[in-house]
C-alpha positions as CSV (number, residue, x, y, z in Angstrom):
1,M,21.5,-14.5,2.8
2,T,23.0,-11.0,3.1
3,V,20.8,-8.2,2.0
4,K,22.7,-5.6,-0.1
5,L,19.8,-3.6,-1.5
6,I,16.5,-2.5,0.0
7,A,13.7,-1.3,-2.3
8,L,11.0,0.5,-0.5
9,D,7.5,1.6,-1.7
10,M,6.5,5.0,-0.3
11,D,2.8,5.5,0.2
12,G,1.2,3.0,2.5
13,T,4.5,1.4,3.2
14,T,7.5,3.6,4.3
15,L,5.2,6.6,4.9
16,N,2.5,6.7,7.5
17,N,-1.1,7.6,6.8
18,E,-0.2,11.3,7.2
19,G,2.4,10.9,4.4
20,K,5.4,11.3,6.8
21,I,8.3,9.0,7.6
22,S,8.6,8.1,11.3
23,G,11.7,8.6,13.4
24,R,12.1,4.9,13.8
25,N,11.9,4.2,10.1
26,R,14.4,7.0,9.4
27,K,16.9,5.8,12.0
28,T,16.7,2.2,10.8
29,L,17.4,3.2,7.2
30,E,20.4,5.2,8.4
31,K,21.7,2.2,10.3
32,A,21.3,-0.1,7.3
33,A,23.1,2.4,5.1
34,A,25.9,2.6,7.6
35,K,26.3,-1.2,7.1
36,G,26.8,-0.6,3.4
37,V,23.3,-1.5,2.3
38,N,22.0,0.3,-0.7
39,I,18.6,1.9,-0.2
40,V,16.3,2.7,-3.1
41,I,12.9,4.4,-3.1
42,A,10.5,2.6,-5.5
43,T,7.3,4.6,-5.9
44,G,4.4,5.3,-8.3
45,R,4.9,9.0,-7.5
46,P,6.8,11.2,-10.0
47,R,10.2,12.7,-9.0
48,S,8.7,16.1,-8.2
49,A,6.2,14.6,-5.7
50,L,8.8,13.0,-3.4
51,P,8.3,14.2,0.2
52,K,10.9,16.6,1.4
53,D,11.6,14.7,4.6
54,V,12.5,11.6,2.5
55,L,14.8,13.6,0.2
56,E,16.6,14.8,3.3
57,I,17.7,11.3,4.3
58,G,21.2,11.0,3.1
59,A,21.0,7.2,3.2
60,I,18.6,7.3,0.1
61,R,20.6,8.2,-3.0
62,Y,18.4,6.8,-5.7
63,A,14.7,7.1,-6.4
64,L,12.8,4.9,-8.8
65,T,9.7,6.9,-9.7
66,S,6.6,6.6,-11.9
67,N,6.4,2.9,-11.2
68,G,9.9,2.3,-12.7
69,A,9.7,4.7,-15.7
70,R,12.6,6.8,-14.3
71,I,15.5,6.3,-11.9
72,T,17.1,9.5,-10.5
73,D,20.4,9.9,-8.8
74,L,19.3,12.2,-6.0
75,A,22.8,13.3,-5.0
76,E,23.6,14.5,-8.5
77,G,20.0,15.3,-9.6
78,K,20.3,13.4,-12.9
79,T,18.3,10.7,-14.6
80,I,20.2,7.5,-15.0
81,Y,17.4,5.3,-16.5
82,E,14.2,6.0,-18.4
83,N,11.5,3.6,-19.7
84,C,8.6,5.7,-21.0
85,M,5.4,4.8,-22.8
86,S,5.5,4.4,-26.6
87,P,3.8,7.1,-28.7
88,L,1.3,4.5,-29.9
89,A,0.3,3.6,-26.3
90,A,-0.1,7.3,-25.4
91,E,-2.2,7.9,-28.5
92,R,-4.5,4.9,-27.9
93,S,-4.9,5.9,-24.2
94,V,-6.1,9.3,-25.2
95,E,-8.4,7.8,-27.8
96,L,-10.1,5.6,-25.2
97,L,-10.1,8.0,-22.2
98,R,-11.7,10.9,-24.2
99,N,-14.9,8.9,-24.1
100,Y,-15.2,9.2,-20.3
101,H,-15.1,11.9,-17.7
102,Y,-12.4,10.9,-15.2
103,V,-9.7,12.9,-13.5
104,I,-6.6,12.3,-15.7
105,E,-3.0,13.0,-14.9
106,C,0.2,12.4,-16.8
107,F,3.8,12.3,-15.6
108,I,6.6,13.8,-17.9
109,D,10.2,14.3,-16.9
110,G,9.4,13.7,-13.3
111,V,6.6,16.3,-13.2
112,A,2.9,15.6,-12.7
113,Y,0.2,17.4,-14.8
114,I,-3.6,17.5,-14.4
115,D,-6.6,18.9,-16.1
116,K,-7.0,22.6,-15.1
117,W,-10.8,22.2,-14.7
118,Y,-10.2,19.8,-11.8
119,Y,-7.3,21.6,-10.3
120,D,-9.3,24.8,-10.2
121,E,-12.4,23.0,-8.8
122,V,-10.3,21.5,-5.9
123,K,-8.6,24.9,-5.2
124,Q,-11.9,26.7,-5.0
125,S,-13.9,24.1,-3.0
126,G,-11.1,22.7,-0.9
127,E,-12.7,19.3,-1.4
128,S,-11.6,16.1,-3.3
129,F,-11.9,12.4,-2.9
130,R,-8.1,12.6,-2.7
131,S,-5.7,14.7,-0.6
132,V,-6.4,18.3,-1.4
133,S,-3.0,19.6,-0.3
134,Y,-1.2,16.8,-2.3
135,I,-3.1,17.8,-5.5
136,L,-2.4,21.5,-5.1
137,N,1.2,21.1,-4.1
138,T,2.3,18.4,-6.6
139,R,0.1,18.8,-9.7
140,N,0.6,21.3,-12.5
141,P,-2.6,22.3,-14.3
142,V,-2.9,22.3,-18.1
143,E,-5.9,23.4,-20.2
144,D,-6.4,20.2,-22.1
145,I,-4.7,17.1,-20.6
146,Y,-5.4,15.0,-23.7
147,Q,-3.9,17.4,-26.1
148,F,-1.0,17.9,-23.7
149,I,-0.4,14.1,-23.7
150,L,-0.4,14.0,-27.5
151,E,2.0,16.9,-27.7
152,H,4.4,15.0,-25.4
153,R,3.7,11.5,-26.6
154,N,7.4,10.7,-26.8
155,S,8.1,11.3,-23.2
156,I,5.1,10.1,-21.1
157,E,6.2,8.2,-18.1
158,N,2.7,7.2,-17.2
159,I,-1.0,8.2,-17.3
160,N,-3.2,8.0,-14.2
161,I,-6.9,7.6,-14.2
162,N,-8.6,8.6,-10.9
163,F,-12.1,7.3,-9.9
164,E,-14.4,9.2,-7.6
165,D,-16.6,6.1,-7.8
166,I,-14.3,3.1,-7.5
167,S,-17.1,0.7,-8.6
168,E,-16.3,1.9,-12.2
169,K,-12.6,0.8,-11.9
170,P,-12.9,-2.9,-12.8
171,A,-14.7,-2.2,-16.1
172,M,-12.3,0.5,-17.1
173,R,-9.4,-1.8,-16.3
174,E,-10.7,-4.3,-18.8
175,R,-10.9,-1.5,-21.4
176,L,-7.4,-0.3,-20.7
177,L,-6.0,-3.8,-21.2
178,T,-6.8,-3.5,-24.9
179,I,-4.2,-0.7,-25.3
180,P,-1.2,-2.0,-27.1
181,E,2.4,-1.7,-25.7
182,A,1.1,-0.9,-22.2
183,T,1.0,-2.2,-18.7
184,I,-1.9,-1.5,-16.3
185,T,-1.4,-1.3,-12.6
186,S,-2.7,0.5,-9.5
187,S,-1.1,2.2,-6.5
188,F,-4.3,3.2,-4.7
189,N,-7.9,2.1,-4.4
190,H,-9.1,5.0,-6.4
191,N,-6.7,4.8,-9.4
192,L,-5.4,2.9,-12.4
193,E,-2.1,3.6,-14.0
194,I,-1.0,3.1,-17.6
195,G,2.7,2.6,-18.1
196,G,5.1,1.4,-20.9
197,A,5.1,-2.2,-22.3
198,T,7.9,-3.2,-19.9
199,T,7.7,-0.5,-17.3
200,S,7.6,-1.8,-13.7
201,K,9.4,-1.4,-10.4
202,A,10.9,-4.8,-11.0
203,D,12.3,-3.8,-14.4
204,A,13.9,-0.6,-13.0
205,L,15.3,-2.5,-10.0
206,E,17.0,-5.0,-12.3
207,H,18.9,-2.0,-13.6
208,M,19.7,-0.9,-10.1
209,C,21.1,-4.3,-9.2
210,Q,23.4,-4.0,-12.3
211,I,24.6,-0.6,-11.1
212,F,25.3,-1.9,-7.6
213,G,26.6,-5.2,-8.7
214,V,24.0,-6.9,-6.6
215,G,22.1,-10.1,-7.3
216,Q,18.3,-9.9,-7.1
217,D,18.4,-12.6,-4.5
218,E,20.4,-10.1,-2.3
219,M,17.5,-7.6,-2.5
220,M,14.7,-7.1,0.0
221,A,11.6,-5.3,-1.3
222,V,8.8,-3.9,0.9
223,G,5.3,-2.9,-0.5
224,D,1.6,-2.8,0.0
225,S,-0.1,-2.3,-3.4
226,P,-0.6,-4.2,-6.7
227,N,2.1,-2.1,-8.4
228,D,4.6,-3.6,-5.8
229,I,3.9,-7.2,-6.7
230,A,6.4,-7.5,-9.6
231,M,9.3,-6.1,-7.5
232,L,8.4,-8.4,-4.5
233,K,8.4,-11.4,-6.9
234,A,11.8,-10.3,-8.2
235,S,13.4,-10.0,-4.8
236,G,15.1,-12.5,-2.5
237,I,13.2,-11.3,0.5
238,P,9.7,-10.1,-0.5
239,V,8.0,-8.2,2.4
240,A,4.4,-6.9,2.7
241,V,3.3,-4.5,5.4
242,G,0.3,-5.5,7.5
243,N,-2.0,-3.1,5.7
244,A,-1.1,-4.5,2.2
245,K,-3.7,-5.9,-0.2
246,D,-4.2,-9.6,0.0
247,E,-2.7,-10.2,-3.4
248,V,0.5,-8.5,-2.2
249,K,0.6,-10.5,1.0
250,A,0.2,-13.7,-1.1
251,V,3.6,-13.2,-2.8
252,A,5.4,-12.1,0.4
253,R,7.8,-14.2,2.5
254,Y,7.2,-12.0,5.6
255,I,4.3,-9.9,6.7
256,A,5.6,-6.9,8.7
257,P,3.5,-4.7,10.9
258,T,1.5,-1.9,9.2
259,N,2.8,1.4,7.8
260,Q,1.4,3.0,11.0
261,E,3.4,0.6,13.1
262,D,6.8,1.1,11.4
263,G,6.6,-2.1,9.4
264,V,9.6,-1.0,7.3
265,A,11.8,-0.6,10.4
266,D,10.6,-4.0,11.7
267,A,11.6,-5.8,8.4
268,I,15.0,-4.1,8.2
269,E,15.7,-4.9,11.9
270,K,14.7,-8.6,11.2
271,F,16.5,-9.2,7.9
272,V,19.3,-6.7,7.8
273,L,20.3,-5.5,11.3
274,G,19.4,-8.6,13.2
């Protein structure tokens, strides 16, 4: 089977634990692109939070962000596909989440917003259960995140709930599953993500396949987290990196080395360049 499209998760997959792309991964992507293979980033991050060193790779023209809520043509800087939450799902999410005290974020038009109280707390203390620099450099503070979501209910890509105590995550997931017209997934141990009724990396990649004229059996997808499972199931060659969650490995055809060991490069060398 000839691979014509490669879909790559970012954090924990293409990027190492320092949030950087290795020289080997970069060179391998460029070699695959030189063979005419289309390369797509498929991430839970919003467009504005894509790493600069990834954006500089000419081999990557399209970015599928916010778990499939948006596809951006990076060369032209324009959105070519959008699949946001319904106003009802946004309203019900706010209704439910107002009863708790979690760190809430929302993504709108490729930009991430966060409650000002938490942003200021992190800025002053220099401490967080997440990456401090990532929060300060990629999040925009707003006075009342819930009111902000309601004011933009027609254009919410997704809503993120972050847990300092991850033991609270399973019970909250069950509550979130009661929200109508929504999907619930997770990119990291400490978060849950609310998306639209049909939003997923797999849904957006189906549109990418149509754009490229590629069959989904000609796609290789590489990931590590629960939000990658749908796209792995939809691809002809599903690959999990060695550090992936067990449920992700369970749907993979091949287990590559970890993100610290250039697992993406290994998979491309094996299935595309080999």
